[in-house]
ZADOTOR-535955 format. One record per residue (C-alpha): residue in three letters; x, y negated, z negated. Coordinates in steps of 0.05 Angstrom, whole numbers, padded with zeros to 5 digits, always signed. Last residue first. Layout:
BEGIN
alaXYZ ...
This chain:
BEGIN
glu-00825+00590+00030 ile-00808+00587+00104 ala-00739+00579+00133 gly-00735+00528+00190 ala-00661+00528+00202 ser-00653+00462+00165 arg-00697+00496+00114 ala-00641+00545+00101 arg-00613+00508+00042 gln-00681+00505+00009 arg-00690+00580+00020 leu-00620+00591-00006 val-00636+00552-00069 phe-00699+00593-00079 lys-00657+00655-00069 gln-00618+00643-00132 ile-00575+00705-00136 lys-00574+00735-00205 gly-00505+00740-00235 thr-00524+00725-00307 ala-00499+00654-00303 thr-00546+00642-00245 lys-00521+00650-00174 pro-00512+00606-00112 ile-00482+00642-00052 glu-00419+00612-00023 glu-00424+00611+00053 phe-00411+00657+00113 arg-00477+00649+00150 val-00506+00708+00189 glu-00562+00699+00240 arg-00613+00745+00271 pro-00610+00792+00212 ala-00628+00865+00228 lys-00701+00885+00213 tyr-00724+00880+00285 ala-00670+00929+00307 ala-00694+00984+00261 leu-00640+00993+00209 leu-00572+01028+00199 gly-00537+01017+00265 arg-00573+00952+00274 cys-00542+00929+00208 his-00471+00942+00234 gln-00489+00905+00298 ile-00509+00844+00257 leu-00446+00849+00216 glu-00402+00852+00278 asp-00439+00793+00308 ala-00427+00751+00246 thr-00352+00766+00249 val-00311+00805+00199 thr-00250+00790+00158 ala-00229+00814+00088 gly-00173+00783+00049 pro-00215+00772-00013 lys-00283+00805-00004 leu-00331+00767+00039 glu-00390+00724+00017 val-00452+00730+00061 tyr-00516+00692+00073 ala-00564+00730+00118 leu-00624+00701+00156 pro-00680+00750+00171 thr-00734+00730+00221 glu-00800+00693+00212 gly-00859+00674+00256 trp-00836+00721+00312 lys-00837+00674+00372 pro-00824+00604+00344 asp-00779+00632+00288 ser-00778+00608+00217 arg-00722+00632+00171 ala-00733+00683+00117 val-00682+00701+00065 val-00625+00752+00059 ala-00571+00751+00005 cys-00501+00778+00007 thr-00441+00790-00039 met-00374+00824-00028 val-00381+00846+00044 ala-00319+00871+00081 pro-00332+00945+00071 his-00400+00942+00106 arg-00450+00981+00064 tyr-00469+00917+00028 leu-00500+00892+00093 ala-00547+00952+00097 asp-00568+00942+00025 glu-00582+00869+00040 val-00628+00888+00097 glu-00667+00935+00052 leu-00670+00882-00003 ser-00698+00831+00045 ser-00756+00879+00057 ile-00785+00867+00126 asn-00861+00866+00135 glu-00885+00871+00207 gly-00934+00820+00236 gly-00883+00794+00286 ser-00835+00783+00229 ile-00861+00777+00158 ile-00802+00771+00110 val-00816+00793+00039 asp-00779+00748-00010 lys-00839+00714-00043 ser-00868+00779-00070 arg-00800+00801-00095 asp-00778+00861-00055 lys-00785+00936-00040 ile-00775+00960-00111 lys-00777+01035-00121 val-00819+01064-00178 tyr-00812+01137-00198 arg-00877+01175-00197 asp-00845+01239-00170 ala-00881+01226-00104 glu-00857+01154-00100 leu-00893+01093-00126 val-00878+01033-00081 ala-00854+00964-00101 leu-00866+00889-00100 asp-00838+00850-00158 gly-00880+00793-00186 ser-00877+00825-00255 his-00952+00821-00272 phe-00963+00840-00344 trp-01026+00883-00349 gly-01095+00871-00380 gly-01128+00848-00316 ala-01092+00782-00315 phe-01033+00780-00363 ala-00985+00737-00322 glu-01043+00691-00300 ser-01065+00679-00372 thr-00994+00664-00394 ala-00983+00617-00335 lys-01046+00579-00354 pro-01031+00579-00428 asn-00964+00545-00419 lys-00940+00516-00485 leu-00890+00574-00494 tyr-00902+00631-00445 gly-00931+00695-00473 lys-00924+00744-00530 met-00873+00782-00488 val-00879+00855-00468 ile-00843+00912-00502 asn-00905+00929-00544 gly-00943+00954-00484 arg-00964+00942-00413 phe-00922+00932-00351 met-00937+00919-00278 ile-00899+00929-00214 glu-00938+00901-00155 gly-00963+00941-00095 ile-00935+00971-00032 val-00964+01035-00003 glu-00912+01082+00027 gly-00875+01121-00027 ser-00936+01166-00031 ala-00955+01161-00104 pro-01020+01127-00087 val-01028+01054-00109 ala-01065+01043-00174 ala-01124+00995-00171 met-01117+00925-00201 thr-01161+00900-00144 gln-01121+00839-00124 pro-01053+00857-00155 asp-01055+00927-00123 leu-01020+00967-00178 val-00952+00999-00188 thr-00939+01028-00256 met-00908+01016-00324 gly-00943+01032-00389 glu-00933+01041-00463 glu-00860+01020-00469 leu-00827+01060-00524 val-00796+01113-00478 tyr-00775+01061-00427 arg-00818+01064-00365 val-00799+01100-00302 gly-00752+01089-00244 gln-00724+01025-00215 arg-00695+01067-00159 gly-00621+01067-00142 asn-00607+01132-00179 leu-00649+01172-00130 arg-00618+01139-00068 thr-00547+01148-00095 gln-00560+01220-00111 glu-00587+01229-00040 ala-00525+01199-00009 leu-00479+01239-00054 asn-00510+01306-00036 gln-00560+01336-00084 thr-00543+01387-00137 ala-00533+01333-00190 trp-00604+01309-00179 his-00627+01376-00209 glu-00610+01352-00279 arg-00656+01292-00277 lys-00633+01221-00289 ala-00681+01168-00315 ser-00680+01110-00267 val-00698+01064-00324 ala-00753+01016-00346 ala-00759+00963-00400 pro-00693+00927-00388 gly-00692+00854-00412 tyr-00740+00836-00468 thr-00799+00851-00422 glu-00814+00778-00404 thr-00740+00766-00389 leu-00748+00820-00337 gly-00737+00894-00329 tyr-00699+00948-00294 ala-00647+00999-00313 his-00596+01036-00270 thr-00548+01079-00310 leu-00477+01084-00284 asp-00422+01133-00305 phe-00354+01104-00287 gly-00307+01150-00249 ile-00281+01100-00197 asn-00320+01136-00141 arg-00384+01138-00182 met-00381+01063-00190 gly-00372+01054-00115 glu-00433+01098-00099 ile-00478+01056-00143 met-00448+00993-00111 ala-00458+01018-00040 ala-00530+01035-00056 pro-00544+00962-00071 pro-00564+00945-00142 ala-00634+00914-00150 ala-00622+00853-00193 gly-00615+00839-00268 ala-00599+00911-00285 val-00537+00955-00289 met-00517+00997-00348 gly-00446+01022-00353 arg-00417+01084-00386 val-00343+01094-00394 arg-00318+01164-00410 gln-00251+01157-00445 ala-00184+01160-00410 ile-00174+01088-00390 gly-00098+01089-00382 gln-00096+01063-00311 arg-00156+01020-00292 leu-00114+00959-00276 ala-00072+01000-00228 pro-00134+01013-00186 asp-00133+00939-00166 ala-00204+00915-00179 asp-00257+00922-00124 ile-00301+00970-00164 leu-00293+00928-00227 met-00316+00865-00191 asn-00374+00903-00161 his-00396+00922-00231 val-00394+00849-00251 ile-00435+00826-00191 pro-00487+00880-00203 ala-00509+00849-00270 ala-00476+00877-00332 cys-00480+00924-00390 tyr-00423+00959-00428 his-00410+01025-00463 asp-00347+01066-00479 val-00297+01014-00501 gly-00234+01049-00526 his-00206+00986-00557 val-00141+00980-00518 arg-00162+01011-00452 met-00234+00987-00447 ala-00213+00919-00472 asp-00157+00916-00420 leu-00207+00933-00366 val-00252+00875-00385 ala-00195+00826-00395 gly-00165+00842-00327 val-00232+00836-00292 glu-00250+00770-00323 val-00314+00759-00361 lys-00301+00702-00410 arg-00308+00700-00485 leu-00308+00775-00492 cys-00331+00806-00558 val-00323+00880-00573 his-00384+00894-00617 thr-00371+00960-00654 gly-00427+01009-00669 ala-00467+01020-00732 leu-00521+01052-00688 met-00577+01004-00709 ala-00528+00946-00707 val-00508+00964-00635 thr-00582+00967-00616 trp-00594+00900-00650 pro-00542+00861-00611 phe-00565+00904-00551 cys-00633+00870-00546 trp-00622+00856-00471 gly-00565+00809-00493 asn-00616+00763-00526 cys-00654+00760-00459 his-00591+00728-00428 phe-00556+00685-00480 leu-00513+00744-00501 pro-00482+00743-00432 leu-00469+00814-00409 thr-00395+00833-00410 trp-00400+00843-00485 leu-00364+00909-00494 tyr-00396+00963-00537 lys-00357+01014-00576 pro-00410+01064-00597 phe-00414+01085-00671 his-00474+01132-00667 pro-00488+01161-00599 met-00523+01127-00541 asn-00571+01171-00503 trp-00580+01113-00454 thr-00656+01114-00458 leu-00657+01131-00532 ala-00608+01077-00550 asn-00640+01023-00508 ser-00709+01046-00532 val-00689+01032-00604 ala-00669+00961-00588 asn-00733+00956-00546 leu-00774+00976-00606 tyr-00743+00926-00654 ala-00745+00869-00605 gly-00818+00884-00589 arg-00839+00886-00661 his-00800+00822-00678 his-00835+00781-00623 thr-00817+00750-00556 val-00834+00681-00529 val-00814+00668-00456 gly-00804+00593-00444 lys-00813+00581-00370 pro-00761+00562-00318 asn-00789+00539-00251 gly-00737+00543-00195 thr-00757+00614-00177 thr-00689+00644-00192 gly-00688+00597-00252 ser-00663+00640-00308 thr-00728+00646-00346 tyr-00721+00611-00413 ser-00715+00652-00476 val-00755+00639-00540 ala-00737+00686-00597 ile-00764+00723-00658 ala-00837+00701-00655 asp-00883+00731-00707 trp-00921+00794-00686 glu-00881+00834-00738 asp-00917+00795-00793 gln-00883+00780-00860 pro-00819+00768-00822 gly-00746+00786-00836 pro-00715+00792-00905 leu-00640+00791-00896 gln-00628+00804-00969 ser-00585+00777-01025 leu-00574+00714-00985 pro-00501+00696-00979 thr-00475+00640-01023 his-00463+00577-00983 gln-00403+00531-00977 gly-00357+00580-00942 leu-00408+00591-00887 leu-00413+00516-00876 thr-00337+00509-00870 ala-00335+00562-00816 tyr-00392+00530-00777 asp-00370+00458-00782 his-00424+00408-00800 gln-00433+00334-00786 gly-00444+00345-00712 leu-00411+00328-00646 arg-00340+00353-00655 glu-00302+00339-00591 gly-00269+00398-00556 pro-00203+00409-00522 gly-00179+00478-00499 arg-00150+00537-00536 tyr-00213+00577-00551 glu-00198+00645-00581 ser-00208+00625-00654 asp-00276+00595-00638 ser-00291+00526-00667 val-00366+00524-00676 asp-00398+00456-00688 ile-00465+00454-00724 val-00514+00400-00700 ile-00578+00382-00736 pro-00628+00364-00683 thr-00644+00293-00660 arg-00708+00287-00621 gly-00735+00221-00594 his-00750+00250-00525 glu-00716+00203-00476 asp-00662+00172-00519 arg-00650+00229-00568 leu-00655+00289-00522 ile-00619+00251-00467 arg-00562+00235-00515 leu-00562+00307-00541 ala-00556+00333-00470 glu-00498+00285-00457 lys-00461+00309-00518 ile-00479+00381-00500 ile-00445+00373-00432 pro-00381+00345-00461 ser-00381+00390-00523 phe-00386+00456-00486 glu-00317+00482-00504 leu-00329+00462-00576 asp-00382+00516-00585 thr-00451+00493-00605 leu-00501+00515-00658 leu-00563+00471-00654 val-00615+00461-00708 ala-00687+00434-00703 thr-00700+00452-00630 glu-00771+00434-00609 cys-00780+00489-00557 his-00795+00439-00501 gln-00746+00387-00527 met-00689+00437-00530 gln-00708+00461-00460 trp-00711+00391-00431 ala-00644+00373-00462 leu-00611+00435-00433 leu-00643+00418-00365 ala-00616+00347-00366 ala-00547+00369-00390 asp-00535+00419-00334 leu-00542+00494-00344 arg-00482+00541-00343 ile-00481+00558-00417 asn-00552+00585-00415 leu-00580+00568-00483 thr-00600+00620-00535 asn-00664+00600-00570 leu-00673+00638-00636 val-00738+00631-00673 ala-00742+00629-00749 asn-00768+00687-00791 leu-00708+00674-00837 ala-00678+00742-00820 pro-00691+00727-00746 val-00641+00669-00751 ala-00587+00707-00788 tyr-00577+00769-00746 his-00577+00741-00675 ala-00539+00681-00702 glu-00485+00728-00728 ile-00477+00756-00658 met-00468+00686-00630 glu-00417+00670-00684 pro-00378+00733-00669 thr-00367+00707-00597 asn-00400+00719-00530 pro-00405+00646-00510 leu-00446+00596-00551 met-00498+00542-00540 ala-00546+00566-00594 ser-00614+00537-00609 val-00650+00546-00676 thr-00726+00537-00671 thr-00766+00536-00735 gly-00828+00581-00733 arg-00818+00611-00802 gly-00760+00579-00837 val-00703+00529-00828 gly-00706+00474-00879 phe-00633+00454-00874 ser-00616+00495-00937 arg-00648+00554-00902 leu-00597+00546-00846 ala-00540+00550-00896 ser-00569+00612-00929 ala-00580+00645-00862 leu-00508+00630-00843 arg-00484+00661-00909 ala-00528+00722-00896 ala-00498+00729-00826 arg-00428+00725-00855 glu-00446+00777-00908 arg-00475+00825-00857 thr-00413+00818-00814 glu-00368+00831-00875 ser-00407+00893-00894 trp-00406+00917-00822 ser-00331+00906-00817 tyr-00302+00844-00786 arg-00238+00838-00745 arg-00210+00774-00716 ser-00145+00774-00676 gly-00181+00769-00610 his-00253+00786-00624 leu-00273+00853-00654 val-00339+00860-00691 ala-00372+00916-00730 pro-00315+00961-00755 leu-00335+01013-00807 asp-00330+00999-00882 gly-00403+00979-00889 phe-00429+01043-00858 val-00488+01059-00904 glu-00506+00992-00935 ala-00479+00946-00880 ser-00509+00992-00827 arg-00576+00992-00863 glu-00580+00916-00873 val-00563+00902-00800 phe-00616+00951-00775 ser-00669+00920-00820 ser-00661+00853-00785 pro-00687+00888-00723 ser-00757+00876-00748 leu-00817+00922-00758 pro-00865+00898-00811 val-00863+00942-00873 phe-00919+00990-00891 asn-00918+01046-00943 ala-00888+01017-01006 pro-00906+00945-00992 asn-00980+00964-00987 lys-01027+00985-00932 asp-01092+01015-00956 leu-01112+01087-00969 asp-01167+01077-01021 gln-01221+01098-00971 asp-01206+01093-00896 tyr-01189+01166-00890 ile-01258+01185-00917 ser-01284+01151-00855 met-01327+01089-00858 
């Protein structure tokens, strides 16, 4: 035993479990008078937001919610959703934010799988939640306590499904004197279900330590100042809003809520409230690029966006630069609390031409500052690939910003952590400066005549055509080549282009064998977070012989 092990034990004065609950308490204590939440006509300061969260925590505690209890939330980006992110972890309970675009059967399955005890639900979703609760009761024998939320900005119909009204409940309970958090920072803070791009959602369990550290990493990575004005264009149900509910609390910033993501509402919020930060999947950034320039008039402040959720095409990165928005490209997965890597910008990049700047910024980059490891390994040997930009391996993570594992799925957990690293499933190369560049998902590589074709590379070529709004490329079987690229395309409003014109456009940018052999102009299925569901497209393309 070392002398430094003698009489130097942990105690409440020198060791406190890390939890983002502490950020809320600090901002209420130090910056309680500053604005915390804006939503329509509603305005809450940090002291008021902390009190509302503490009242919700008090109410939930009266229902028996405590360590390990699951509280589900079927809510849009409203103050109540933010308050749930503060109240539930404070009780050491587990927050399960439901994807508002799922069907009733899947919602019921998820609530059964994570054993939901309490459900917060917005009146807009009453029809689908009513059916989900029926399935949950009749098929699984589970009847959670239901709390109805009537949002001030919702004007439509909505049936009350529970015995409790959110606003009334808050008024009936005295706020907790403290938002205590966990006794052990390894305790679960949330369970988030994978978005279904593979067709097999899994319950990703995250912990307080990881949420705390990724919230800090968000601020460090983005160089966010104190008191940011953050617009909720990213669904809060997606990876707990990439941990930004807690980042904004840490910086005593302002949450600008947005019930629905519509281009006019987004740009109005930037103009009226001085929004300076927002996060979104590529589809939202493209929406802003394609907006009528008149809608951006009057936005004088520097607006900084973060893109993740899918590899952004070069045309989108270039488009954001052209409208004067500063874009940071981050990368991650539900299993890494959202973004856990970033294409960290270097000063000398600014001296490069626009095409090279776009290429550099389009990479997945390097690990977040508080993530312990991110690299590209051969998944069979677990050996590192050379930093040549040529050898493809799998992106892997290691550190505190990695999930606990998959709920009730030890086999999938063991496979995900094989060799002491988290296996992302994304195929990439490591470039000479040790920045990571994704080449494809492992299941999305197209093998044509023995040559590997990256579907992302083909998509990037398609996005460079001015008529293309959204595209996705999958494999289709071919009697001669084995597989060839099949492109699904959505055009911009009012745009016209033929399939042959797009194919020729791609051949001007790619080797001929990489160009799509067929283009289909069809609606492309997406998750609520804007991710394209390629597994649906592969199923759709089976009539053309596409291979899984």
